[in-house]
C-alpha positions in Angstrom: 2.6 -53.5 -15.5 1.5 -53.9 -19.0 -0.1 -57.0 -20.1 -1.3 -58.4 -23.2 -5.1 -59.4 -24.1 -5.7 -60.7 -27.4 -2.4 -59.0 -28.6 -3.5 -55.8 -27.3 -1.1 -53.6 -25.1 -2.8 -53.0 -21.7 -1.9 -52.1 -18.1 -4.8 -54.3 -16.9 -7.1 -57.0 -18.2 -10.0 -54.8 -17.3 -9.2 -51.4 -18.7 -11.5 -48.4 -17.7 -10.4 -46.5 -20.9 -9.6 -47.8 -24.4 -7.6 -45.4 -26.6 -7.8 -46.4 -30.2 -5.1 -45.1 -32.7 -5.5 -44.7 -36.4 -2.0 -44.4 -37.4 0.7 -45.2 -34.5 0.3 -45.7 -30.9 2.5 -42.5 -30.3 -0.4 -40.4 -31.5 -1.8 -41.0 -28.1 0.7 -38.2 -27.0 0.4 -37.3 -23.4 -3.1 -39.2 -23.0 -1.5 -42.5 -21.4 0.6 -40.6 -18.9 -2.4 -38.5 -17.8 -4.6 -41.7 -17.4 -1.8 -43.4 -15.5 -1.3 -40.4 -13.3 -5.0 -40.7 -12.2 -4.7 -44.4 -11.6 -7.0 -45.3 -14.5 -6.4 -48.5 -16.3 -6.2 -48.3 -20.0 -5.5 -50.1 -23.2 -3.7 -48.7 -26.3 -5.3 -50.5 -29.3 -4.9 -50.1 -33.1 -8.1 -49.5 -35.1 -7.6 -52.9 -37.0 -7.6 -54.7 -33.7 -10.5 -52.5 -32.2 -12.9 -53.6 -34.8 -12.4 -57.2 -34.3 -12.8 -57.2 -30.5 -15.7 -58.8 -29.1 -18.2 -56.3 -27.6 -17.6 -57.7 -24.2 -14.0 -56.8 -24.1 -14.5 -53.0 -25.1 -14.4 -50.5 -22.5 -17.1 -48.3 -21.6 -14.9 -45.1 -22.3 -13.4 -44.8 -25.7 -11.0 -42.3 -26.8 -10.7 -42.4 -30.7 -7.5 -40.4 -32.1 -6.6 -38.8 -35.2 -5.0 -40.3 -38.2 -4.3 -39.6 -42.0 -7.6 -41.4 -43.0 -10.7 -39.6 -44.2 -14.4 -40.0 -43.5 -15.4 -37.3 -46.1 -17.7 -38.4 -49.0 -15.1 -40.7 -50.5 -13.9 -42.6 -47.2 -11.1 -44.9 -46.6 -12.4 -48.5 -46.3 -10.6 -49.1 -42.7 -12.2 -45.7 -41.6 -15.6 -46.9 -42.5 -15.1 -50.2 -40.6 -14.1 -48.2 -37.7 -17.0 -45.8 -38.1 -19.5 -48.8 -38.1 -18.1 -50.2 -34.7 -18.0 -46.7 -33.0 -21.5 -46.3 -34.1 -22.4 -49.4 -32.3 -20.9 -48.5 -29.1 -22.0 -44.9 -29.2 -25.5 -45.9 -29.6 -25.4 -48.6 -26.9 -24.3 -46.3 -24.0 -20.6 -46.3 -24.2 -18.8 -42.8 -23.7 -17.0 -41.8 -26.7 -14.3 -39.1 -26.9 -13.2 -38.3 -30.5 -10.2 -36.3 -31.5 -9.5 -34.9 -35.0 -10.3 -37.9 -37.3 -12.1 -39.5 -34.3 -14.4 -36.4 -33.9 -15.1 -36.5 -37.7 -16.1 -40.3 -37.2 -18.5 -39.3 -34.5 -19.7 -36.6 -36.8 -20.5 -38.8 -39.6 -22.1 -41.4 -37.0 -24.7 -38.7 -36.0 -25.6 -37.7 -39.8 -23.0 -34.6 -40.1 -21.1 -34.0 -43.4 -17.4 -34.0 -43.3 -16.1 -32.2 -46.3 -12.8 -30.7 -47.4 -12.6 -27.0 -46.2 -14.8 -24.8 -48.4 -11.8 -22.4 -48.8 -9.1 -24.9 -49.4 -7.6 -24.1 -46.0 -5.5 -26.5 -44.1 -5.6 -25.6 -40.4 -2.1 -26.6 -39.2 -0.4 -25.3 -36.1 -1.5 -23.5 -33.0 -4.9 -21.5 -33.6 -7.2 -19.8 -31.1 -10.2 -22.0 -30.3 -13.2 -19.8 -28.9 -15.9 -21.2 -26.8 -19.5 -20.7 -28.0 -21.5 -22.8 -25.6 -21.3 -23.5 -21.8 -19.4 -26.0 -20.1 -20.1 -29.7 -20.6 -19.0 -33.0 -19.1 -15.9 -32.8 -21.2 -14.5 -29.2 -21.0 -11.6 -27.6 -22.5 -11.3 -23.7 -22.0 -10.9 -21.6 -24.9 -7.5 -20.8 -25.9 -4.6 -21.8 -28.4 -4.6 -25.5 -29.4 -2.6 -27.5 -32.0 -4.4 -28.4 -35.2 -3.7 -30.6 -38.2 -6.7 -31.0 -40.5 -8.3 -30.0 -43.8 -11.5 -31.8 -43.5 -14.2 -30.0 -41.7 -17.5 -30.7 -40.1 -20.9 -29.3 -41.4 -24.5 -29.4 -40.9 -24.3 -31.1 -37.6 -28.0 -30.9 -36.2 -27.8 -33.5 -33.6 -24.8 -32.0 -31.9 -24.3 -28.9 -29.5 -21.4 -27.1 -31.0 -19.3 -26.1 -28.2 -16.1 -24.3 -29.9 -15.0 -22.7 -33.0 -12.0 -21.1 -34.6 -11.5 -18.2 -37.4 -11.3 -21.1 -40.1 -13.5 -23.9 -38.6 -17.0 -23.4 -37.4 -17.2 -26.8 -35.6 -14.1 -27.1 -33.5 -15.7 -29.1 -30.5 -19.1 -30.6 -30.0 -21.1 -32.8 -27.6 -24.0 -35.2 -28.5 -26.1 -36.0 -25.4 -24.1 -36.6 -22.3 -21.7 -39.4 -23.5 -20.3 -38.3 -27.0 -17.8 -35.4 -27.3 -15.4 -34.4 -30.2 -12.6 -31.9 -30.7 -11.3 -31.2 -34.2 -7.8 -29.9 -32.5 -5.1 -32.0 -30.7 -5.1 -31.3 -26.9 -2.8 -34.5 -26.5 0.1 -33.4 -28.8 3.6 -33.6 -27.6 6.8 -32.1 -28.9 8.1 -35.2 -30.2 4.8 -35.8 -32.5 4.8 -32.3 -33.3 8.4 -32.5 -34.8 7.3 -35.5 -36.8 4.2 -33.8 -38.2 6.2 -30.9 -39.3 8.8 -33.3 -40.9 6.5 -35.4 -42.8 4.1 -32.6 -43.6 6.6 -29.9 -44.5 5.2 -29.6 -48.1 2.1 -28.4 -46.4 3.3 -25.6 -44.3 3.0 -23.1 -47.0 -0.8 -23.7 -47.4 -3.4 -21.3 -46.4 -4.1 -21.7 -42.7 -0.7 -23.3 -41.9 1.8 -22.1 -39.3 5.5 -22.3 -40.0 7.5 -25.1 -38.4 9.4 -22.5 -36.2 6.2 -21.0 -35.1 4.6 -24.2 -34.2 7.5 -25.4 -32.0 7.6 -21.9 -30.4 3.9 -21.9 -29.7 4.1 -25.4 -28.3 6.8 -24.2 -25.8 4.3 -21.5 -25.1 1.0 -23.4 -24.6 1.7 -26.9 -24.1 2.0 -27.2 -20.2 -1.3 -25.0 -19.8 -3.0 -27.4 -22.2 -1.8 -30.5 -20.5 -3.4 -29.3 -17.3 -6.5 -28.4 -19.1 -6.6 -31.9 -20.8 -5.9 -33.7 -17.5 -8.8 -31.6 -15.8 -11.1 -32.4 -18.7 -10.4 -36.1 -18.7 -11.0 -36.4 -15.1 -14.4 -34.6 -15.3 -15.5 -36.9 -18.1 -14.5 -40.0 -16.3 -15.7 -38.8 -13.0 -19.1 -38.1 -14.3 -19.6 -41.7 -15.6 -18.5 -43.0 -12.2 -21.1 -40.7 -10.5 -23.8 -41.9 -12.9 -22.9 -45.5 -12.0 -22.9 -45.1 -8.4 -26.4 -43.0 -8.6 -27.7 -45.9 -10.6 
């Protein structure tokens, strides 16, 4: 059952996970389904609502989703507000997972650069992501994952870089044991993918972009595997925090 807390859609008044969206709640893709399937209480909240929440209402586990905003050198005002709040929680012991824009926000929090791709590439569609560091508390095996970004992360000295692709040197990273980011979209579902290729059709001829037909075909090929991988990664991430709490 879903309830409302300060206007925020929740399935409990005490969510274990807070999912912050930057465009539309549909951008959460398969994440709500995966959290519910594990019996986890979650809230789905907009960035505007999130930055106004009192700290005592904020979950210890945060997932920050993608969006059309930018945190490159000239950042959106709303993105900067969110960045400031995420920095506060990241530095006060919350466990944060950033996806696409969410990962770029975390990179900025920890002093990395976020810039337009130096070659003008727009990494769009399914691209192979390779692992370059051992398993962490949030682990996605190497393979083909969905991408839609043209900002990239550079000079990330505080992070441990975990994965890369041919066009993007930092595709996944960790900072300590509680901060994780991925530039790609393991949460994508077919409905959202179809929306992306519709509204971004003018970008599909750019360097690094996959055609709409190839994106849909690859989704049929990789979606179920990636869903299982994301389920396992979320379980590992959340279980680790529970184990730490029990040990304390």
